[in-house]
N, C-alpha and C positions, 0 to 999 in steps of 0.2 A: 435307096434301093427299094423297089416295089416288088412284092411277092405276088405272082399271078395265081388266081384261083384255079382249082382243078375241075370245077363245074359251075353251072349257073347258080347253084344254091350254096356255094362255098362262102362262109362268113368272111368279113373284112379282116385283113391281117395288118396290124400296126407294128412297124419296125422303128422304134425310136433310137436315136444315136446319143441322146442326152436328155436331161430333164426338160429342155425347151424345144426338142426336135418335133416338127409337125408330124401328126399321124396321117398315114395314107390309107384311105378306105376304098376298097374295091367293091362296087355294088354287084347285085346278082343279075342285073340286066346288061345289055350291050352299051349303055350310056357311058360317057366319059367319066373317069374317076374324079371324085371330089376330094380336095385336100383341106382338112380342117385342123385348127390348133386345139389341143386338149385344154380344158379349163383347169388351171392349177388351184387346188383348194387352198383357201386362206387359213393359215394356222393361227388360232387365237393366241395372243400373247399372255402367258401365264404370269400373274403377279404373285410373288412370294410375300409372305408376311411372317413376322416373328414377334413373339410376346411372351410374357410370363404366363404360367398356367393359371395363376390367380393373383389377385391384387393384395392379398394379406396372407402372410405365413406366420406360424407360431412354433416356438420350441421352448423347452425349459433350460434353465441356466446350467444344469448338470448333464445335459444331453450329449455334450462333447462336440457334436456337429449336427447340422440339419441340411437336407438336400433342397435346393431351389431348382425348380423345373422351368426350362425355357423350351417352348415348342415352335415348330415351323409348320406352316401350311403352304403347299405348292412344292413342286419338284424341279422347276426349271432352273438349271445352272447351279453354280456354287453360291453359297450365302455366307457372309461373315457379319458379325455384330460384336460390339464390346459390352461387357458387363462389368459394373463397378459398384462398390458399396460406399456409403458416406454416412457420417454421424447424424443422428437426431438426438435422442436422449442417451443412446448407447454410444460409447467412445471406443474407436478403433485402438487395438493394442491393450485395452483394459477390459472391455466387455466382449470383444470379438476380434478375430484376425481380419484385416481388410482384404477385400477381394478385388482384383483387377485381372480380368480374363478376356481373351478373344475367343469367341465361339465360332465353330466352322461346321457347315453342312456341305457335303459333296453333292454333285449333280444327281438328282433322283432321290436324295435322302429326304425323308419326312418323319424324322424320329425326334423324340424328346431328348434334351440334354440335361443331365442332372449335375448341378454344381454344388459341392459341399461348402458350407460356411462353418468355420470352426468357432465354437463358443467357448469363452473363458469363464470358468466357474470361480466363485469366491464364497466366503462364509459369512458375508455381510447381508443384513436385511436392507437392501437398497431399492427394492421395488422393481416393477417391470420396466423394461427399456426397449426403445425402438431404434432400428437402423433402416436406412433407405437403400433400396436396390434399384439401379437404373440401367437401361439399355440405350445404346447410342451408336453413332457412326456405322449405321447399317449399310452393307454393300449388297446390291441386288435384292433388296427386300424393303417392304414397308414395315414400320413398327406399329404393332397393335397396342398391347398393354406394356408400356415401356417403363413404368414405375411401380414398385411394390414395396410394402412395408413388412419387415420381419420383426416380430415382437418376441423378446426374450423374457420369459416368465421367471420371476425370482423364486427359486426353489426353497429359500429360507423364509418365505412369507409366513406371517402368523396364521394360525388355524382360524378358519372362518366358522361362524355359527350357522348351522344349516337347520332350517325349520323342517321338522319331520312331518310328512303327510300321514293320513290315517293308515293304521297298520294293515298289512295284507297277510292273509294266511300263508304260512310257509308252504311251498310247493305249488301254490296257485299260480295262474297265468293272467296277464293283462292282454286284452284284445286290442290290436292296433290295425288301422286300415291303411294299406299301402295306397299311394297316389293312383295306381292303376285300378283300384277298386277291389283288388283281391284281398281277402281277409286272411291274415296269418297270425298265429299265436306268437307272442314274445315272452320268454320266461322272465319273471320278475326277479330283481336283484335287491337284496336288502340295502337300505339307504346308506348304511355305514360302510358299504363296499363300493359305492359309486365314486369313481375318481372325480375330484373337483378340478376342472380345467378352465382357466380364464378364456374368455372369448377374444378372437382377433379384433383389431380396431375396425370400427364400422366405417364404411366409405359413404360419405354423404354427397349430395348434389351441390356443386360449387356455383351453380348458375342462379344466384340470388343476390339481392342487394344487402347492404349493411356490412357486417363483419363475419369473418370465417372463424368458427370455433372448433372445427373438426379436421379430420384427415380426408382429403378429397382430390379427385382427378377431374379436371375441367374438360377433358376429352377434346383438346384442340379448339375449344370455343372461347369466345370473348368473355373475360372475367367482368362481373358486374358489381362486385363489392369493393370496398376501399380499405379494408384492414384485415390482417391475418393475426389472430391472437397468439399468445405465447406458446401454447401447446398444439397449435394447428399446423397442418402441412398441406400446402397447395402445390399441385403438380399439373403439368401438361396443359397450360392455358395460354391465351393470348391477352396481353395487357395493353390497353389503349388509353389508360388514365393513370392517376397517381395511386400507388398502393403503399400503405404504411404497414410494415412487416415487423412483427415481434416474434414470429415463429420461424418456419422453414418453407422456402419455395424451391421448386426444382423443375427442370426441363420446361422453362417458360420461354416464350417469345415476347419480347418487349418492343412494341412498335415505336416509331419516332415520337408519338404523342404520349407514350407511357413512361412511367418512372417508378422506381422502388426506393424506399428509404428504410434501412434498418434490417435486423434479423439475419438469418443464414440463407445462403444461396447454394444450391447443390445441383447435381446432374449436369446436363448440357443446356446452357443458357445462351440464347441469342439476344443480344442487347442492341437495339437500334435507337434507344432513348437514353435515359439517365438512371444510373444506379449509384446510391450514396450510402455511406456508413453501414457497410454490410460485412459479414464474415463469409468468405468463400470456402466451401468445404467439398466442392464437387469435382467434376472431371474437366469441364471446359466452360469458359465464359468468353465469348467473342463479341466484338463490336462490329463485325462485318454484316452487311445485308446480303440479299440473294444475288445482287449484281457484283459482289466483291468489294463494294465501297466501305470504307471505315466511317461509320456514322455514330456508333455508340460511345457514350461518355461515362467515366467513373468519376466520382467526386467524394469529398469528405475523407474519412478514414476508412481504408479498405484493408481488412485483416485477411491474410491468406493462411488457411488452416487445413488444406486438403491433405488427407492421409493416403491418397491414392495417386499421387503424382499429377494432380490436376494443373491446368495451365490457364492463365488469363492472357489473352492475346488480341492484337489488332484493336486498340481502343484509344480514344482521346481521354486526356486527363484534365479535369477542370482545374482552375486556379487553386494553388495551395493544397492539392490532393496529397495525402500521405498514405503510401502503400507499405505495409509492414508485414513480413512473414513471421509466422509463429516460430518459436525456438525449435531448432532441429530436434526431431524425435528419432530415436534409433529403434528399429524393429529387428531384433536379432542382430545381425551384422550389417544390416542395410541402413544407410542414412538417407533420410528424405529431406528435400529442400524445396521450398515454395517457388513456383516458376512463373515468369513472365516471358512472353514471346511475340513474334511477329513485329508489327509496327506499333510503337508506343509513343504518343505525342502529347507533351505537356503544354503548358501556357508559357509563352516567352517571358512575360513580365512577372508572373508569379508561378515559378516552376514547381512541379510536384517533387516530393521526396520519396526515394526508394530506399528501403531498409530491410536487411535480412532476407533478400530474395536472390534467386538465380535467374539470369537473363539467358534465354535459349540461344543456341548458335544461329548466326546469320540474322539476328533481329536488328531492327533499326529503332533507335531510341533517341528522342530529342526533347529539349527543354525540360530537363529534370536535374535534380541534385542526387548524386550517387553517394550513398554513405559507405563507411569503411567496410561494413560486413556484407556487401553485395558481391556476388560472383557472376561470371558470365562465360559463355561458350565461345568457340572460335568464330571469327568472321563477323562479330557484332560491330555495328557502326553507331557511334555517338555523335550527335550534332547539337551544338549549343548547350553544353552540359558542364556542370560544376562537379568536380570530383573531390570528395572529402575522404580520400584514400591515400595511403602512402605510395602505392605503386599502381600503374595502369599498364597492362601487358596485352599484346596480341589482339589489338582492335584497330578500327579505323576511326579517325577523328576529323570532324569538319565544323565549320562555323566558328563561334567563339567558345574556346575551351579554356576553362579556368581550373587550376588546382587549388590546394590548400596547404597551409603551413603546418608541419609536424616537427615540433621541437626546433631544431636548427635548419631543417631542410623543407623544401616544398615537394609536392607530389612528383614522383619520378615516372617518366614515360620510357618504356622499354619495348622494343619489337612492335612498334605501332607505325601506321601510315597516317600522315597528316595531309589532308586533302587540300586542293588548290584554294587559295584566297582565304584560308583559315587564319584566325588570330589566336595565339596561345599566350597565357599568362600564368604566373605563380606555379611554374613547373621547372623540373630539372630534366633535360634531354639526356637520356641514357643511351644504351647500346642499341644498334640495329633500328634506328628510327629513320623512316623514309619521308622526305619532304617533297611534296609536289610543288608546282610553280606558285609563286606569289604568296607564300606563307609569311605572315608577319609576326614579329615577336612583340608582345606587350610587356607589362611590368613583371619584374622578378622572374626572368627566364635565364637559366644558366645551363651549361652543358657539362656533363660529367667528365668528358674528355678534357675540357679546359681546366676543371678543378683538379683532376689527377695530375695533369701536366704541371700546373703551377705548384702543386705540393711536392712532386718529385724533383722539380728544378728550382725549388726555393724562390719562386717569384712572388713578390709581395702584391697582394690585391690592392687596387686603387679605387677611388670613387668612380662610379659608373658615369659615362657620358651618354645620356639617353637621347633619343630623338635622332638616330642616325639617318643618313640619306645614302642612296645607292643609285647609280645611273649606268646605262650601257655605253658603248663607244659612240653611239649616236646622240647621247644626251637624254635619252628617255628614262624615266624613273622605273626602277625595278625593286623587288623585295630583297632583303638580305638577312642572313642568319648570323652575321658577325656582331660582335660587341666591342666597344672601345672603353677603355678606362684611362684616367689621367688625373694628375694633381700637381700641386706645387708646395714647397715648404722651404724653410731656412736650411741652407746647405753650407758647404765650405770644402776646403781641400781635404780635410780629414773625415768627410761624410757628415751625416745629419747630426743634429743635436738631440735626437730622440723625438722630434716632433713628427706627427703623422701628416701624410699628404692630404691636402684639401683642394677641392675643385676651385674655390674662391679664396683669395688671401690678399691682405694689404701689407706691403713692405714699407716700413718707415725709416727714414734717415739712413744710418749705416747698415741696416738690414739689406739694402739693395746690393751690398757687396757679397751676399751669401744666398743667391737665388738658385734653386734646383727645381727643374721641371721634368717630369717623368710620365711616360704613357705605356699602356699595354694594348696590343692588338690581339683580341680574341677572335681568331680567324673563323670565318664561315666554314663549317665542317665540310662543305662541298669543295672548298678551295685548298684544304690542307695538302701540302706537297707541291703545289703549283708555284711558279716563279712570279714575283711581284716587286714593285717599287713601294717603299714606305714613303709617305708624303707628309710634310709639316708646313703649315701656313700660319703666319702671325699677323694680327691686325693691331696696329698701334695708333692710339688716339691721344695726341698731346693735350695738355691743359688748355681749355678754351676752344679746341677744335670741334667742329660740328660732325665730322665724319672721319673714319679711320683711314689709314694707309695700309695696304696689304703687302706682305713680304713672303717670298718663298725662302725656305732654308735649304741650302745646298748641302753636299756631303761633308763639307768642312764646318757646317753649322753657321755659315755666313748668311745674313738676311739680304735678299735681292728683291728689288721692287717687282710686284706682280700686278698686271693689269686686269686680271680676272678671268682670262681664257683658260679653260680646263686643259686644253692641248698644250699650253705653255708651262704647265707645272713640271718642276724638275725633281728628281728623287733626292730624298734625304738619306735613304739607304737603298742602293740600287741592286736589282736583280737578285733578291733574296729568295730562298726556298721557304715557303710559309710553313712554320710549325703551328701546332694548335694554339700556342700563345707566343707572341713576339714582344718581349720587353724592349722599350725604346727610351733611351736617355736623351731627352731633347735639349736640356740646358743645365749646366752646372758651373757657373762662373758669375762674376758680378754683372749687374745690369744697371748702369748709372744713367737712368732716365727718370723723368716724371711723367705721370699720366697713366693710361690704362692699356694693358696688353691682353689680347685674347689669342689663345693657341688652339689651332685646329689640327686634328690627326686623322690619317687615313691610309689606304693602300690601293694600288691599281694593278690589276692582273696584266701580265705581259702578253698573254695570248689573246684573250677576249677584249681587253681594254676596259673591263668592268671596274668601276671606281666606287669605293666605299669610304665615307668620311663623316666626321662629327658635324652636326649642324645645329640642333636645338640647344644642346648643352656643350660648352667648351671649357677649357681651363682659363680662368680669369685672374689677372693680377692687377693691383693698383699700387702705384709707387708715389709716395709723398715725401715732403721734406722732413716732417716730424710726425 
């Protein structure tokens, strides 16, 4: 819409319809109107910054609390940042109450936030102590001064000898010159009335070679020295070489060429290199780089001692690394536990050991040994792990999973998912275990459902027939969760003579008249309740023969020649409903032959045609004259 002027001198009228609508200018002469676009002013992007008001704070032990000030510059948008405390010579819960707070400024706010730190008094002369305050995880702001030292002055300190200056006449004044040049009088105070206050720690320049002896902030610059002394504290630096640490480092970035060995690590540490033999007391230690790749490694003995719920996450673990959490400390009613999270990857041939830690929910942990006192959240995935724990619950397992023996039982799995192509050993499969395809059973694997069924139905356990085979109806090999047991012993019409079943046995002379062969089918838990045929095959090798002759046993127990085709196998027990355990009496009568007999046991599902049978180990009997 164009508004017409009322006269030749009428000024141009602009009628915008939105922020990008062209302005229409009507000139004072008869010429054609010119349409021009207004120039939109470019708004400068305001950068917020947050930091401590100073790098060193001080209070006395009997002060009760002290306020720490964090200020913001800039007013653009909302700002959040985390504040936490960590031990130096002061110990959380003993000298002060730990601080973990999230600070928030609304849009337009540019005010200071005061955070009280509670100080714990005692009656001991234990000297001044320091604790570290750190800022991190800033949202919509850059961090300026993100590390500060709080010194707690011991109020029980011994009196100090003060050298008295020359006396001053009472009531007289000393003249002091202000920095502005204005001279103003300052009343004198008698020396014995001047309070003696210790100075806060001096902040020195970190950018020098040799060793660090003091408290200093490197200001995000490359560190040039190679050692941190026992009472020194280094913060906010970039490490591109090896650093021997006997003191405390915090808020460091360790590049792929950098490494740290020893001492304490606090604050927010980004590790792209190697950290060894340290005590972690901070908020976060991550091995991810800026691209999100896991490149940082931990090695040696790593002690987790964070009092503020700190977490070590997304790291590689060097061979034989040992990560141990400090004993659980209770603060009031709250129990703290040292934490690992994200992706934790150990060495396959020399796995790391995890002890007294909590693994965060949905973490991925591989190539480690999990000790008995490790806990974990929901959705954790363990790959190629050995559990030295009685029970593993509500996790996902993949790769080679190995349990441990506890008294008479092995590690029990409950409510877990076992991923495809995994191999498990030294475990008891408990309730609500989900098996994906092609899971294989290794040594010492049992199912609680089998054990309970055998106990309640008084079924005698027999020697395991290991090395099972399973094929589908087309003859292709598949995995199985079934187990087979079997053995032989001296028998007779009135039962056994007290001898235990053995997988291999020699019968001499008249003993051939008392042969008993028995088997147990421990059904694949996925097949319980389905219809199947129980199958028995015997291989007989007479004395002097080079190869055996195979026989199928029919439902009457009569041996029939078998040429080896799986499709021609006949049932020993036909169309049975598979219970968790199926006891099978194979033979209980004389066997008047000489030579060697091997007995194979198995079952075939009626629906799918899947066949499970003993292969590597079978029941073996040798019959001799004497």
